[in-house]
C-alpha positions as semicolon CSV with decimal commas, in nm:
position;residue;x (nm);y (nm);z (nm)
1;M;-1,108;1,731;2,204
2;I;-1,264;1,932;1,925
3;G;-1,537;2,160;2,059
4;L;-1,889;2,163;1,922
5;S;-1,835;2,495;1,745
6;Q;-1,520;2,363;1,576
7;A;-1,700;2,052;1,456
8;A;-1,986;2,263;1,322
9;A;-1,742;2,490;1,142
10;A;-1,563;2,194;0,992
11;A;-1,894;2,050;0,871
12;A;-1,987;2,383;0,715
13;I;-1,656;2,400;0,532
14;H;-1,709;2,049;0,395
15;R;-2,057;2,144;0,272
16;T;-1,944;2,456;0,091
17;A;-1,590;2,377;-0,023
18;P;-1,495;2,168;-0,325
19;A;-1,423;1,802;-0,261
20;P;-1,087;1,782;-0,080
21;R;-0,800;1,584;-0,219
22;A;-0,624;1,305;-0,033
23;G;-0,288;1,458;-0,116
24;D;-0,376;1,755;0,104
25;I;-0,415;1,539;0,416
26;E;-0,080;1,510;0,588
27;V;-0,189;1,217;0,801
28;V;-0,254;1,006;0,490
29;Q;0,110;1,048;0,394
30;Y;0,219;0,960;0,745
31;L;0,010;0,643;0,735
32;R;0,173;0,556;0,403
33;A;0,514;0,607;0,560
34;I;0,430;0,382;0,853
35;A;0,281;0,115;0,626
36;A;0,586;0,112;0,398
37;L;0,827;0,095;0,694
38;M;0,626;-0,196;0,837
39;V;0,679;-0,391;0,515
40;V;1,050;-0,306;0,514
41;W;1,078;-0,421;0,876
42;H;0,910;-0,750;0,786
43;H;1,148;-0,827;0,501
44;A;1,458;-0,701;0,683
45;A;1,409;-0,961;0,956
46;G;1,474;-1,242;0,711
47;Q;1,795;-1,105;0,563
48;V;2,043;-1,218;0,828
49;P;2,014;-1,562;0,992
50;G;1,903;-1,541;1,353
51;V;1,760;-1,189;1,340
52;S;1,396;-1,293;1,299
53;S;1,409;-1,489;1,625
54;L;1,521;-1,179;1,817
55;V;1,275;-0,915;1,691
56;P;0,898;-0,905;1,642
57;W;0,841;-0,898;1,267
58;V;0,530;-1,087;1,150
59;F;0,307;-0,783;1,202
60;G;0,498;-0,602;0,926
61;T;0,289;-0,755;0,649
62;S;-0,010;-0,565;0,791
63;G;0,135;-0,257;0,626
64;V;-0,017;-0,387;0,302
65;D;-0,363;-0,384;0,460
66;I;-0,319;-0,017;0,550
67;F;-0,209;0,054;0,192
68;F;-0,522;-0,106;0,049
69;V;-0,758;0,089;0,275
70;I;-0,574;0,411;0,188
71;S;-0,600;0,328;-0,182
72;G;-0,977;0,288;-0,162
73;F;-1,000;0,612;0,032
74;I;-0,791;0,807;-0,219
75;M;-0,974;0,683;-0,526
76;V;-1,307;0,799;-0,389
77;V;-1,179;1,133;-0,259
78;T;-1,000;1,223;-0,582
79;T;-1,301;1,141;-0,802
80;T;-1,569;1,297;-0,581
81;G;-1,710;1,613;-0,734
82;T;-1,547;1,547;-1,070
83;D;-1,664;1,412;-1,404
84;T;-1,376;1,169;-1,439
85;R;-1,425;0,932;-1,730
86;P;-1,312;0,571;-1,699
87;A;-1,050;0,607;-1,974
88;D;-0,897;0,913;-1,807
89;F;-0,899;0,741;-1,468
90;W;-0,731;0,429;-1,602
91;R;-0,473;0,633;-1,794
92;R;-0,373;0,822;-1,480
93;R;-0,349;0,502;-1,279
94;V;-0,133;0,333;-1,542
95;V;0,097;0,636;-1,563
96;R;0,126;0,644;-1,186
97;V;0,189;0,274;-1,127
98;V;0,349;0,117;-1,432
99;P;0,673;0,307;-1,518
100;L;0,865;0,253;-1,194
101;Y;0,738;-0,103;-1,157
102;W;0,840;-0,196;-1,511
103;L;1,176;-0,026;-1,474
104;L;1,263;-0,214;-1,153
105;T;1,128;-0,545;-1,281
106;L;1,337;-0,522;-1,598
107;L;1,639;-0,407;-1,398
108;M;1,610;-0,711;-1,172
109;V;1,577;-0,946;-1,470
110;A;1,879;-0,787;-1,639
111;M;2,086;-0,821;-1,322
112;A;1,979;-1,186;-1,285
113;L;2,078;-1,263;-1,644
114;A;2,412;-1,084;-1,607
115;A;2,494;-1,245;-1,272
116;P;2,284;-1,560;-1,222
117;G;2,408;-1,610;-0,868
118;L;2,292;-1,269;-0,751
119;F;1,928;-1,374;-0,707
120;K;1,946;-1,733;-0,586
121;T;1,572;-1,806;-0,600
122;L;1,478;-1,605;-0,909
123;K;1,363;-1,806;-1,209
124;V;1,289;-1,602;-1,521
125;A;1,081;-1,728;-1,811
126;P;0,931;-1,522;-2,094
127;V;0,575;-1,607;-1,992
128;T;0,625;-1,513;-1,627
129;L;0,795;-1,191;-1,730
130;L;0,495;-1,092;-1,943
131;Q;0,253;-1,195;-1,671
132;S;0,449;-0,989;-1,419
133;L;0,465;-0,680;-1,639
134;F;0,093;-0,688;-1,719
135;F;-0,031;-0,764;-1,368
136;I;-0,165;-1,109;-1,451
137;P;-0,171;-1,316;-1,130
138;H;0,028;-1,637;-1,164
139;F;0,197;-1,893;-0,945
140;S;0,563;-1,817;-0,891
141;Q;0,829;-2,055;-1,016
142;S;1,059;-1,933;-0,741
143;F;0,808;-1,961;-0,454
144;P;0,576;-2,259;-0,514
145;N;0,207;-2,208;-0,435
146;Q;0,260;-1,833;-0,399
147;V;0,095;-1,587;-0,640
148;Y;0,399;-1,365;-0,689
149;P;0,534;-1,174;-0,990
150;L;0,908;-1,167;-1,055
151;L;0,945;-0,852;-0,844
152;V;0,778;-1,003;-0,539
153;P;0,633;-0,684;-0,381
154;G;0,438;-0,641;-0,704
155;W;0,187;-0,902;-0,586
156;T;-0,007;-0,620;-0,422
157;L;-0,020;-0,434;-0,754
158;N;-0,220;-0,724;-0,898
159;F;-0,487;-0,635;-0,641
160;E;-0,448;-0,263;-0,700
161;M;-0,488;-0,287;-1,075
162;F;-0,794;-0,508;-1,042
163;F;-0,946;-0,257;-0,801
164;Y;-0,871;0,024;-1,044
165;A;-1,031;-0,171;-1,330
166;V;-1,353;-0,227;-1,135
167;F;-1,363;0,119;-0,977
168;G;-1,298;0,289;-1,310
169;A;-1,572;0,092;-1,482
170;F;-1,825;0,211;-1,224
171;L;-1,743;0,575;-1,296
172;V;-1,997;0,555;-1,580
173;L;-2,271;0,521;-1,318
174;P;-2,442;0,813;-1,143
175;R;-2,229;0,925;-0,851
176;H;-2,476;0,814;-0,586
177;R;-2,475;0,458;-0,723
178;R;-2,100;0,397;-0,756
179;L;-2,026;0,294;-0,398
180;M;-2,321;0,058;-0,387
181;A;-2,211;-0,102;-0,713
182;L;-1,857;-0,145;-0,581
183;T;-1,992;-0,290;-0,255
184;T;-2,214;-0,538;-0,438
185;A;-1,939;-0,648;-0,677
186;F;-1,676;-0,704;-0,408
187;F;-1,911;-0,884;-0,171
188;I;-2,014;-1,118;-0,452
189;L;-1,651;-1,187;-0,544
190;V;-1,532;-1,241;-0,187
191;G;-1,841;-1,447;-0,108
192;A;-1,767;-1,670;-0,407
193;G;-1,410;-1,714;-0,287
194;L;-1,517;-1,809;0,063
195;A;-1,791;-2,044;-0,058
196;M;-1,612;-2,214;-0,345
197;G;-1,241;-2,146;-0,297
198;P;-0,954;-2,184;-0,285
199;F;-0,948;-2,194;-0,662
200;E;-0,678;-2,357;-0,870
201;S;-0,648;-2,045;-1,083
202;A;-0,412;-1,778;-0,949
203;A;-0,630;-1,506;-1,101
204;A;-0,946;-1,647;-0,941
205;R;-0,771;-1,660;-0,604
206;T;-0,664;-1,298;-0,636
207;Y;-0,995;-1,162;-0,762
208;T;-1,197;-1,333;-0,487
209;H;-0,958;-1,272;-0,198
210;P;-1,096;-1,116;0,125
211;M;-0,838;-0,836;0,095
212;L;-1,062;-0,679;-0,170
213;L;-1,285;-0,568;0,115
214;E;-1,004;-0,344;0,239
215;F;-1,036;-0,130;-0,074
216;L;-1,410;-0,120;-0,013
217;A;-1,361;-0,014;0,348
218;G;-1,135;0,269;0,234
219;A;-1,389;0,372;-0,030
220;C;-1,661;0,395;0,236
221;V;-1,437;0,606;0,457
222;G;-1,355;0,828;0,159
223;A;-1,724;0,877;0,080
224;L;-1,801;0,980;0,438
225;W;-1,499;1,211;0,455
226;S;-1,576;1,377;0,123
227;R;-1,932;1,451;0,235
228;G;-1,813;1,601;0,563
229;Q;-1,983;1,323;0,761
230;L;-1,677;1,183;0,936
231;H;-1,675;1,374;1,265
232;L;-1,559;1,154;1,550
233;P;-1,479;1,265;1,905
234;L;-1,108;1,257;1,978
235;A;-1,156;0,979;2,232
236;A;-1,333;0,764;1,973
237;S;-1,059;0,828;1,716
238;L;-0,788;0,736;1,964
239;L;-0,976;0,418;2,057
240;M;-1,015;0,322;1,691
241;V;-0,645;0,371;1,622
242;A;-0,544;0,178;1,935
243;C;-0,778;-0,113;1,857
244;G;-0,663;-0,109;1,496
245;V;-0,297;-0,133;1,596
246;V;-0,370;-0,429;1,823
247;M;-0,557;-0,608;1,545
248;L;-0,274;-0,549;1,298
249;V;-0,027;-0,698;1,544
250;L;-0,256;-0,996;1,610
251;R;-0,314;-1,060;1,240
252;D;-0,486;-1,387;1,143
253;S;-0,589;-1,447;1,505
254;P;-0,930;-1,571;1,620
255;P;-1,213;-1,486;1,629
256;F;-1,181;-1,295;1,300
257;G;-0,901;-1,496;1,139
258;V;-0,781;-1,347;0,810
259;F;-1,019;-1,054;0,859
260;T;-0,836;-0,942;1,175
261;Q;-0,583;-0,720;0,998
262;S;-0,847;-0,593;0,753
263;I;-1,063;-0,472;1,040
264;G;-0,757;-0,322;1,205
265;A;-0,661;-0,121;0,897
266;A;-1,024;-0,016;0,848
267;L;-1,025;0,125;1,203
268;I;-0,689;0,303;1,184
269;V;-0,751;0,508;0,869
270;P;-1,076;0,684;0,974
271;G;-0,947;0,717;1,329
272;A;-0,633;0,893;1,207
273;L;-0,833;1,142;1,001
274;H;-0,937;1,336;1,311
275;L;-0,862;1,707;1,280
276;R;-0,626;1,692;1,577
277;F;-0,407;1,439;1,395
278;A;-0,442;1,621;1,064
279;S;-0,276;1,926;1,220
280;W;0,046;1,739;1,296
281;R;0,349;1,808;1,080
282;S;0,660;1,598;1,027
283;R;0,899;1,660;0,740
284;V;1,056;1,317;0,782
285;F;0,730;1,122;0,771
286;R;0,602;1,341;0,489
287;A;0,915;1,264;0,288
288;I;0,884;0,890;0,355
289;G;0,514;0,903;0,272
290;D;0,574;1,084;-0,055
291;S;0,837;0,829;-0,153
292;S;0,645;0,529;-0,017
293;Y;0,583;0,378;-0,361
294;S;0,956;0,391;-0,438
295;L;1,025;0,255;-0,091
296;Y;0,789;-0,035;-0,143
297;L;0,938;-0,135;-0,478
298;T;1,308;-0,072;-0,407
299;H;1,350;-0,195;-0,052
300;L;1,438;-0,554;-0,145
301;F;1,727;-0,426;-0,360
302;T;1,854;-0,215;-0,070
303;L;1,811;-0,497;0,179
304;G;2,015;-0,725;-0,046
305;V;2,303;-0,479;-0,033
306;M;2,257;-0,438;0,343
307;R;2,276;-0,815;0,388
308;M;2,602;-0,843;0,191
309;V;2,767;-0,553;0,374
310;W;2,650;-0,669;0,716
311;T;2,763;-1,029;0,678
312;R;3,109;-0,911;0,571
313;L;3,143;-0,673;0,866
314;V;2,971;-0,874;1,139
315;H;3,078;-1,236;1,168
316;S;2,928;-1,329;1,505
317;S;2,578;-1,461;1,561
318;P;2,336;-1,177;1,629
319;D;2,219;-1,087;1,977
320;A;1,931;-0,856;2,066
321;L;2,144;-0,542;2,028
322;T;2,299;-0,629;1,691
323;A;1,968;-0,761;1,557
324;N;1,784;-0,439;1,639
325;T;2,077;-0,233;1,509
326;F;2,054;-0,414;1,176
327;M;1,677;-0,356;1,162
328;V;1,703;0,016;1,235
329;L;1,988;0,064;0,987
330;S;1,780;-0,122;0,727
331;L;1,489;0,116;0,777
332;V;1,719;0,416;0,739
333;A;1,904;0,281;0,435
334;C;1,585;0,177;0,257
335;S;1,422;0,514;0,328
336;L;1,719;0,709;0,196
337;T;1,746;0,494;-0,116
338;A;1,374;0,533;-0,180
339;W;1,392;0,911;-0,140
340;Y;1,663;0,939;-0,401
341;A;1,474;0,700;-0,630
342;Y;1,164;0,914;-0,582
343;R;1,345;1,241;-0,654
344;W;1,561;1,128;-0,942
345;V;1,366;0,844;-1,105
346;E;0,999;0,827;-1,007
347;M;0,917;1,198;-1,025
348;P;1,107;1,269;-1,350
349;L;0,920;0,977;-1,509
350;L;0,589;1,121;-1,394
351;R;0,675;1,470;-1,512
352;S;0,773;1,337;-1,851
353;L;0,466;1,118;-1,895
354;N;0,223;1,378;-1,766
355;R;0,392;1,657;-1,962
356;A;0,336;1,888;-1,669
357;P;0,578;2,136;-1,511
358;K;0,524;1,971;-1,176
359;A;0,427;1,611;-1,122
360;P;0,147;1,535;-0,873
361;T;0,234;1,423;-0,523
362;G;0,031;1,246;-0,262
363;L;-0,180;1,053;-0,511
364;S;0,021;0,737;-0,560
365;P;-0,146;0,405;-0,481
366;R;0,136;0,339;-0,243
């Protein structure tokens, strides 16, 4: 446990040092890595018939909840102590998010047009392509009643971009009023969704969804951390992380329902920011965390290849051993593919668009 003198020293550093950056916190990258791998695990379970019945997998979607809390945290931390203008903030967010997403969306569409049988459920229309590229929530033609873009993992980017739009707009306010404005706006939107929803409009459903509160939770954690006010005993941090993990696994369960995983993610992030955890180092998790945005967007491509290779090599019905082998190999293959995509596609795009000798790391929304 951190001693009293260490806590006091840490508080003094926070009071005198410039606002820290989220990219300098190793544990944030590790959380990104874990969140991305959770999503990969979730989607891998559905690739081969019979695997999902042999492995626990539903909890994997809770990785998105961790991502959203981290995103709120990062946006506050990286704008604290700066005079960031809305236009500059939005430009950086667009440069960070759009290029890789557009590239992979257009690649998928091109592959579907060249080989229609490759994506059995994909239905491409000009209007849905434009809606997908410009983050306009819409009901999927491939998955009825689901608000999905053509590149399905991009549904979370519809939330991210809306959060960036609102957060950036509030940068015109005095610094001490921004968090309150964000809190008020998101509580009004979510309250309207709970009171009057579900709406027929896909955009209205997205912009009033309870998941918006996850960004807000992360923003509150970021504000406390930036001010040096987040000093929890190690026991409390461990308890928060443990309770958070349980709530992520029990997602959608009573008594909190759809808020279960949101509360879980909101407990894990501040709990993991304890100085004892921040001192840990792992090159593997750092690499996966750095490439987590590439991992999130490319993993369905990799899983498709994994499925084709696996079904050609393994003809018997899966048992517990083969099912878990497939899942582990999927995590490894997706991570390696994402790392190469990060090194040779994502980062060169960022360097080119930012016109900087070295592109930023640790600041992606994913």
